[in-house]
VOGU-3710 file (C-alpha; in Angstrom, 3 decimals, decimal comma):
1> mfltfkifet> 0,002/-0,224/0,007  3,453/2,537/-0,099  2,386/2,582/-3,794  -0,817/4,810/-3,247  1,571/7,819/-2,280  1,847/7,708/-6,146  -1,645/8,812/-6,478  -1,126/11,825/-4,812  1,663/13,195/-6,118  2,177/16,048/-8,524
11> ceelnepipa> 2,466/15,303/-12,017  3,052/17,316/-15,452  0,341/17,938/-17,971  1,358/16,874/-21,615  1,882/18,394/-24,529  -0,197/16,317/-27,200  -2,290/13,317/-26,571  -0,228/9,656/-26,266  -1,321/6,551/-27,784  -2,300/3,730/-25,758
21> ivvgvipewl> -1,374/0,212/-26,085  -4,670/-1,924/-26,152  -5,309/-5,085/-24,727  -8,089/-7,223/-25,441  -10,724/-5,872/-27,813  -12,698/-2,432/-27,449  -16,400/-3,026/-28,396  -16,972/-1,075/-31,996  -19,910/0,818/-30,467  -17,821/2,278/-27,843
31> sgsllrlgpg> -16,470/5,607/-29,668  -16,163/8,818/-27,328  -14,240/10,394/-24,314  -13,908/9,719/-20,769  -13,218/12,763/-18,845  -12,190/13,072/-15,288  -11,137/15,320/-12,911  -8,864/15,456/-9,883  -5,947/17,413/-8,033  -2,687/17,201/-10,084
41> lfevgaepfy> -0,150/19,693/-8,616  0,090/18,961/-4,730  2,541/21,823/-3,861  3,497/25,280/-5,312  7,084/26,049/-5,088  7,968/24,955/-1,156  4,616/25,301/-0,313  2,425/22,386/-0,061  -1,264/21,359/-0,409  -2,417/19,650/3,016
51> hlfdgqalmh> -5,551/18,021/2,229  -7,209/15,647/-0,642  -9,469/18,594/-2,095  -6,647/21,229/-2,419  -4,688/19,941/-4,891  -5,022/22,063/-8,368  -7,444/20,921/-10,938  -6,236/18,461/-13,866  -8,734/17,481/-16,526  -7,895/14,079/-17,982
61> kfdlknghvt> -9,057/12,631/-21,159  -9,083/8,559/-22,743  -10,381/9,326/-26,164  -11,884/6,161/-27,791  -12,142/5,446/-31,666  -12,214/2,408/-33,782  -10,633/0,032/-31,360  -7,499/2,969/-30,480  -7,280/4,743/-27,338  -5,353/7,974/-26,470
71> yyrkfvktda> -4,825/9,769/-23,190  -4,195/13,584/-22,721  -4,474/15,867/-19,898  -3,965/19,654/-19,201  -4,370/21,532/-15,524  -7,374/23,778/-15,758  -6,267/27,557/-16,060  -8,183/28,476/-13,095  -7,566/31,900/-11,007  -6,408/29,600/-8,092
81> yvramtekrv> -3,954/28,074/-10,480  -2,443/30,795/-12,861  -1,656/32,815/-9,954  -0,277/30,375/-7,840  1,963/29,348/-10,623  2,916/33,048/-11,460  3,641/34,098/-8,008  4,913/30,700/-7,086  3,086/30,113/-3,655  -0,432/29,338/-2,916
91> vitefgtaay> -2,598/32,337/-3,386  -5,988/31,598/-2,919  -6,950/29,672/0,410  -8,062/25,834/-0,723  -10,191/23,291/1,280  -7,526/22,972/3,934  -4,847/24,931/3,204  -4,133/28,495/3,805  -3,191/31,269/1,563  -0,767/33,690/3,421
101> pdpcknifsr> 0,000/36,910/2,194  2,839/37,852/-0,191  6,128/37,662/2,380  7,791/40,354/0,185  4,979/42,976/0,719  5,425/45,401/3,491  3,916/44,438/6,943  1,407/47,303/6,078  -0,191/45,917/2,640  0,205/42,135/4,267
111> fftyfkgiev> -2,170/43,524/6,960  -4,862/45,082/4,990  -4,402/41,856/2,749  -6,101/40,299/5,785  -9,130/41,956/5,660  -10,467/42,491/1,522  -12,580/40,065/2,299  -13,084/36,466/1,505  -11,254/35,181/-2,003  -13,063/31,936/-2,840
121> tdnclvnvyp> -11,356/29,528/-4,657  -12,301/28,438/-8,311  -10,045/25,230/-8,230  -12,860/23,415/-10,164  -11,495/19,768/-9,273  -14,252/17,589/-8,463  -16,459/17,210/-11,713  -17,265/18,420/-14,995  -20,900/18,229/-16,488  -22,524/19,632/-19,567
131> vgedfyacte> -24,703/22,682/-19,643  -26,594/22,735/-23,209  -23,872/22,306/-25,862  -21,239/23,294/-23,118  -19,122/21,529/-20,381  -18,061/23,019/-17,024  -15,769/22,015/-14,536  -16,913/22,414/-11,047  -16,296/22,355/-7,412  -18,566/23,309/-4,773
141> tnyitkvdpd> -18,241/27,585/-4,846  -20,128/29,543/-6,767  -17,392/29,586/-9,807  -17,582/26,698/-12,537  -15,068/26,932/-15,441  -16,228/26,419/-19,176  -13,655/23,836/-20,924  -13,185/22,755/-24,268  -14,002/18,844/-23,941  -11,940/18,259/-26,812
151> tletlkkvdl> -8,953/20,326/-26,564  -9,385/20,588/-22,483  -8,574/24,166/-23,102  -10,225/26,355/-20,309  -12,467/28,936/-21,981  -14,322/31,170/-19,350  -14,778/31,529/-15,457  -18,377/31,459/-14,442  -19,823/33,324/-11,352  -22,997/31,376/-10,854
161> cdylsvngvt> -23,918/34,665/-8,414  -24,254/36,752/-11,582  -27,155/34,429/-12,307  -28,838/32,606/-9,305  -29,369/33,534/-5,962  -27,026/31,049/-4,183  -23,649/30,718/-2,454  -22,462/27,779/-4,310  -23,539/24,568/-5,791  -23,206/20,884/-5,291
171> ahphiesdgt> -20,872/19,283/-7,513  -23,248/16,695/-8,638  -26,327/18,166/-10,548  -28,951/16,201/-11,684  -29,612/16,450/-15,700  -32,723/15,350/-17,370  -32,759/13,909/-20,964  -33,876/17,233/-22,314  -30,803/18,677/-20,607  -32,646/20,260/-18,146
181> vynlgncfgk> -29,900/20,723/-15,036  -31,405/21,252/-11,958  -28,599/21,688/-8,580  -28,618/22,688/-4,980  -27,069/25,434/-3,013  -27,593/27,824/0,045  -28,225/31,035/0,186  -29,403/33,814/2,618  -33,133/34,502/2,141  -35,527/37,445/4,073
191> nmslaynivn> -34,199/38,609/7,103  -30,964/37,425/6,842  -32,492/33,666/7,291  -30,471/30,667/6,213  -32,084/28,215/3,422  -31,026/26,245/0,377  -32,215/26,543/-2,970  -33,071/24,544/-5,691  -32,432/25,922/-9,057  -32,795/25,570/-12,530
201> vflesdpiak> -29,342/26,075/-14,257  -29,349/27,676/-17,822  -26,400/29,483/-18,902  -26,942/29,542/-22,921  -28,243/32,791/-24,931  -30,405/34,360/-22,204  -29,073/32,800/-19,047  -30,175/35,630/-16,440  -33,584/35,211/-17,758  -33,685/31,614/-17,861
211> skvlvqlpss> -31,627/30,333/-14,558  -34,138/30,669/-11,269  -34,721/29,450/-8,300  -37,596/26,697/-8,400  -38,172/25,982/-4,765  -36,524/27,010/-1,160  -35,947/24,657/1,494  -35,708/25,871/4,998  -32,552/25,493/7,155  -32,238/23,814/10,480
221> erfkpsyvhs> -29,902/26,608/11,834  -30,097/30,181/10,986  -26,131/30,561/10,576  -25,173/27,223/10,193  -25,910/25,464/6,831  -25,095/21,810/6,217  -22,330/20,728/4,177  -24,368/19,532/1,158  -22,362/17,678/-1,727  -25,212/16,259/-3,426
231> fgmtenyfvf> -28,978/15,777/-3,644  -31,922/13,086/-5,041  -34,709/13,423/-7,752  -37,293/11,430/-8,426  -39,945/11,886/-11,321  -41,834/14,289/-9,524  -40,003/15,183/-6,282  -36,273/17,018/-4,810  -35,022/15,074/-1,905  -32,376/17,160/0,399
241> vetpikinll> -30,797/15,240/3,009  -29,703/17,659/5,871  -26,948/15,915/7,858  -25,199/17,212/11,208  -22,346/18,454/9,301  -22,575/22,242/9,477  -20,794/25,178/8,117  -20,154/28,182/10,794  -20,909/31,181/8,724  -20,015/33,524/11,253
251> kfltawsiwg> -16,632/31,920/11,626  -16,358/31,273/7,692  -17,142/35,217/7,615  -14,582/36,646/9,908  -11,929/33,307/8,902  -10,190/35,340/6,579  -8,764/37,985/9,001  -6,964/35,044/10,747  -3,794/34,301/9,382  -3,411/30,755/8,519
261> tnymdcfesn> -7,436/29,668/8,459  -9,068/27,575/5,643  -12,612/26,322/4,883  -11,943/22,971/7,146  -11,440/25,029/9,956  -15,155/26,257/9,605  -17,056/23,096/9,870  -18,390/21,649/13,132  -20,815/19,017/14,078  -24,231/19,313/15,629
271> etmgtwfhla> -23,874/16,388/17,941  -27,670/16,763/18,806  -29,717/17,111/15,410  -29,417/13,874/13,780  -30,254/13,707/10,022  -33,161/15,360/8,500  -34,692/14,511/5,194  -36,375/17,689/3,054  -38,700/16,732/0,071  -39,809/19,447/-2,415
281> mkdpakyieh> -42,708/18,678/-5,429  -40,904/19,575/-9,179  -43,870/20,747/-10,836  -45,758/22,792/-9,266  -42,475/23,516/-7,232  -43,164/23,635/-3,638  -41,953/22,710/-0,445  -43,446/19,600/1,567  -43,675/20,352/5,505  -43,281/16,242/6,750
291> kfrtsafnlf> -40,511/16,416/9,146  -38,559/13,359/8,359  -35,672/12,768/10,930  -33,432/9,693/11,851  -30,004/9,192/13,372  -26,715/11,475/12,717  -24,367/10,302/9,550  -22,311/11,892/6,920  -23,530/11,777/3,307  -21,709/12,576/0,367
301> hhinsyedng> -23,265/10,608/-2,392  -26,911/9,844/-3,526  -27,146/6,514/-5,612  -30,534/7,118/-6,499  -34,250/7,825/-5,611  -37,644/6,687/-6,602  -41,465/6,669/-6,133  -43,258/3,342/-5,796  -46,890/3,433/-4,512  -47,347/6,637/-2,406
311> fivvdlctwk> -43,519/6,205/-1,154  -40,030/7,762/-2,176  -37,188/5,485/-2,012  -33,749/7,143/-1,251  -30,705/5,062/-1,518  -27,462/6,833/0,142  -23,661/5,927/0,475  -23,502/6,822/4,243  -20,810/7,261/7,019  -22,572/6,891/10,628
321> ghefvynyly> -22,228/9,416/13,044  -21,320/13,203/13,090  -17,965/13,434/13,060  -16,713/14,974/9,754  -15,273/12,490/7,479  -13,327/14,679/5,755  -11,353/15,187/8,889  -9,921/11,635/7,778  -8,423/13,128/4,082  -5,700/15,142/4,929
331> lanlrenwee> -2,920/14,139/2,795  -0,310/13,535/5,615  -2,769/10,945/6,799  -3,350/9,027/3,393  0,193/9,075/2,592  1,161/7,294/6,069  2,089/3,661/5,537  -0,499/1,027/5,631  -0,679/0,336/9,043  -1,137/3,934/10,137
341> vkkaamrapq> -3,893/4,508/7,476  -6,065/1,298/8,902  -5,427/2,934/12,259  -6,860/6,217/11,057  -9,908/4,668/9,729  -10,869/2,586/12,479  -11,423/5,708/14,366  -13,565/7,005/11,463  -16,999/7,005/10,802  -17,973/3,423/9,348
351> pevrryvlpm> -19,241/3,515/5,708  -22,708/1,909/4,711  -25,040/1,799/1,947  -28,561/2,491/3,311  -32,128/2,630/1,896  -34,589/4,758/3,423  -38,201/4,977/2,877  -40,370/8,172/3,111  -44,185/7,696/3,301  -45,928/10,807/1,560
361> dvhrekqgkn> -49,581/9,854/3,232  -48,879/10,461/6,776  -51,626/12,236/7,799  -54,403/9,213/8,569  -51,809/7,052/10,162  -51,745/6,582/14,356  -48,482/7,270/16,138  -46,150/4,513/16,597  -46,912/2,552/13,578  -44,454/1,826/10,814
371> lislpyttat> -45,641/3,653/7,795  -43,917/1,738/5,284  -46,038/-1,034/3,687  -43,667/-1,748/0,645  -43,203/-5,550/0,697  -39,410/-5,444/-0,613  -37,859/-3,270/2,276  -37,262/-3,514/5,933  -37,042/0,068/6,181  -39,356/1,614/8,575
381> avmrsdgtiw> -41,079/5,090/9,335  -42,808/6,025/12,677  -44,355/9,068/13,278  -43,857/10,275/16,930  -45,753/12,240/19,551  -44,091/15,596/18,241  -45,572/15,089/14,656  -42,183/13,867/12,892  -41,543/10,826/11,510  -38,625/8,896/12,330
391> mepevlfsgp> -37,055/6,542/9,963  -34,530/3,326/10,218  -33,071/2,174/7,322  -32,543/-0,988/5,443  -28,719/-1,656/5,270  -28,084/-2,518/1,509  -24,251/-3,321/1,997  -22,114/-2,977/5,086  -18,416/-4,415/5,568  -15,823/-3,402/8,367
401> rqafefpqin> -14,238/-0,142/6,870  -15,263/-1,143/3,107  -17,115/1,919/1,497  -19,215/1,491/-1,743  -18,658/4,923/-2,588  -18,771/7,222/-5,712  -21,690/5,296/-6,887  -22,980/5,208/-10,380  -25,953/3,883/-12,111  -27,759/3,283/-15,691
411> yskfsgknys> -28,109/7,127/-15,347  -30,073/7,953/-18,575  -32,758/5,205/-18,266  -32,961/4,406/-14,465  -32,417/8,136/-12,715  -35,435/8,550/-10,657  -36,442/5,337/-11,541  -36,916/2,021/-9,797  -33,683/0,335/-10,582  -31,614/-2,547/-9,777
421> yayglglnhf> -28,192/-2,083/-10,035  -24,978/0,395/-8,451  -21,584/0,528/-9,547  -19,108/2,052/-7,389  -15,324/2,636/-6,096  -14,642/-0,183/-3,295  -12,817/1,903/-0,386  -10,672/-0,234/1,812  -9,983/2,213/5,135  -10,359/5,289/2,526
431> ipdricklnv> -7,772/3,544/-0,015  -9,647/3,086/-3,599  -8,684/-0,839/-4,414  -11,302/-2,288/-6,168  -14,668/-1,761/-8,533  -17,776/-3,249/-6,906  -21,194/-3,670/-8,426  -24,407/-4,103/-6,137  -27,954/-5,485/-6,650  -29,981/-3,198/-4,495
441> ktketwvwqe> -32,868/-5,428/-4,559  -31,033/-8,808/-3,890  -27,752/-7,778/-2,113  -25,838/-9,674/-4,525  -22,504/-7,902/-5,049  -19,506/-8,467/-7,655  -15,738/-7,352/-7,356  -13,095/-6,371/-10,059  -9,724/-6,127/-7,678  -6,342/-6,688/-9,146
451> pdsypsepif> -2,955/-6,400/-6,371  -1,493/-2,699/-6,182  -3,950/-1,584/-8,136  -6,045/1,675/-7,639  -9,175/2,443/-9,623  -11,402/5,514/-10,209  -15,021/5,905/-10,065  -16,464/3,234/-12,515  -18,581/4,733/-15,038  -21,692/3,392/-17,005
461> vqtpdsveed> -21,981/3,360/-20,201  -25,005/1,784/-22,016  -24,882/-0,771/-25,112  -26,211/0,767/-27,925  -30,247/-0,488/-28,252  -29,919/-2,528/-25,417  -33,014/-3,505/-23,254  -31,395/-4,541/-19,811  -30,584/-2,618/-17,357  -26,870/-3,446/-16,899
471> dgvllsivvn> -26,162/-4,424/-20,875  -23,374/-1,643/-20,743  -19,960/-1,437/-19,665  -17,797/0,284/-16,674  -15,002/2,714/-17,844  -12,235/3,078/-15,111  -8,895/4,657/-14,708  -6,868/2,399/-12,951  -3,325/3,112/-11,560  -0,684/0,177/-10,777
481> pgahqrpgyl> 2,376/2,352/-9,837  4,503/-0,838/-8,879  4,391/-1,570/-12,920  7,661/-0,933/-14,670  6,153/0,413/-18,032  2,666/1,248/-18,303  1,433/2,225/-14,946  -1,844/3,597/-15,930  -4,507/2,185/-17,598  -7,910/2,797/-18,935
491> lilnardlte> -10,225/-0,277/-17,856  -13,298/-1,411/-19,610  -15,372/-3,873/-17,741  -18,493/-5,842/-18,817  -21,004/-4,476/-16,412  -23,107/-7,433/-16,261  -20,339/-9,587/-14,543  -17,442/-6,827/-13,999  -15,391/-9,240/-16,276  -12,304/-7,711/-18,421
501> iaraevevii> -13,313/-6,806/-21,684  -9,904/-4,556/-22,805  -7,274/-2,373/-20,874  -5,830/0,565/-22,755  -2,413/1,049/-21,015  -0,136/4,585/-20,971  3,404/4,835/-19,653  2,573/7,470/-17,281  1,483/7,425/-13,633  -1,998/8,915/-13,139
511> pvtfhgmykp> -2,832/10,671/-9,789  -6,329/10,106/-8,103  -9,457/11,508/-9,804  -12,774/12,079/-8,149  -15,814/12,292/-10,722  -16,216/12,454/-14,616  -18,159/11,674/-17,559  -18,452/10,082/-20,772  -19,263/12,116/-23,867  -20,182/10,180/-26,870
//
């Protein structure tokens, strides 16, 4: 496991695409690009980045055409990256790394630098998604960056605050078949009250007129929004899970006047609130007042949500408890020897895939009765005397320190619908060492794994004209740092049974990537 160091090391961008050596036979119909984002620069000069989510955004692309494959990568030329490279230091504070004023300036100019206000990072290292005909790299702030998916050139920085009433949005928008993009972010509402806005993002010909807030959801605390990485959407509803991981806004607003403070310093846990589920109708857009509650957990990724006979089924990748999982993702922790990595993970929240079921018709039911009548789940929901509905989940997958994370489904056909299969990246004590498939109905699992090999989130690509839900392939970037030649490769698996179809090997190390997409 010492080899994992390599996936957290700085690499260089490429001047031109390099050809891959293909082992196996790539399906003729598979013609397109796998686009991925993650950190690629882990220090600037002598200054290191400290957290997994701090390294500067590097965009990767595997092109597949006529059975041939090329690999290409370029840094996204954000303000954070360009200024860091120009000044040879960390200029803009990142998730877990504070930017310090220029030491060459005199003490008075350094002093005033502290009080200039918050300079929010545009380091878009988390995901890439389409808006209309364009493609945007994103993180979780109000900035997204338009990129060219063919050349990987950086085209334009976009401030979503110019279009929408949000302070930032998630890195996981939902995109409908007609191209409609939905996202969620927090904002200040009337009387300085905090709320969460579900928005329709439109950045084409007349974006200001068309981008709009659809519905507002209340916050459990006035000045402390919950950290939100994703949300759920069915055919008729939005699902927002409010966890006890909070951003202290008062601390955030004053943090930049304190030398050495970063985003991670502004997180805290509310040990008493548990977790709240919020529902809103899509059309007409309307908040639903039912108060759904459950015990505390961390949540980063929704798997899928769907409606069934008056119930909403919500499948989630959870981490038990109220302690923030990101506390364990500092690079110093991840670069430790394997025994130390395992020790740290033993103290961290335990991962678990859970199914929660939310009843829609709760008015006529008696207190203390399980409101869930779906025959295929053991999840429960019980109305308490205070009118809240307490939910207990069905566990779909659980293993000691083994996470099923970075989930994917056959999104184009089954997002928001009753489905059977989820694909995920297996984390072994936080280290990505396998690819998993989960049947959410039977709990059967399949695994692809090779020694000293570190895959990325598996992207599902459907076979053209297929009927079966899992008729397709999975695409993942795998790094095998111990290989003397071609340590990085694109892996193509049969989505039915996770058997290998082909791999396309390149003679470069590829650092860790978070999320991405397949562009036909």
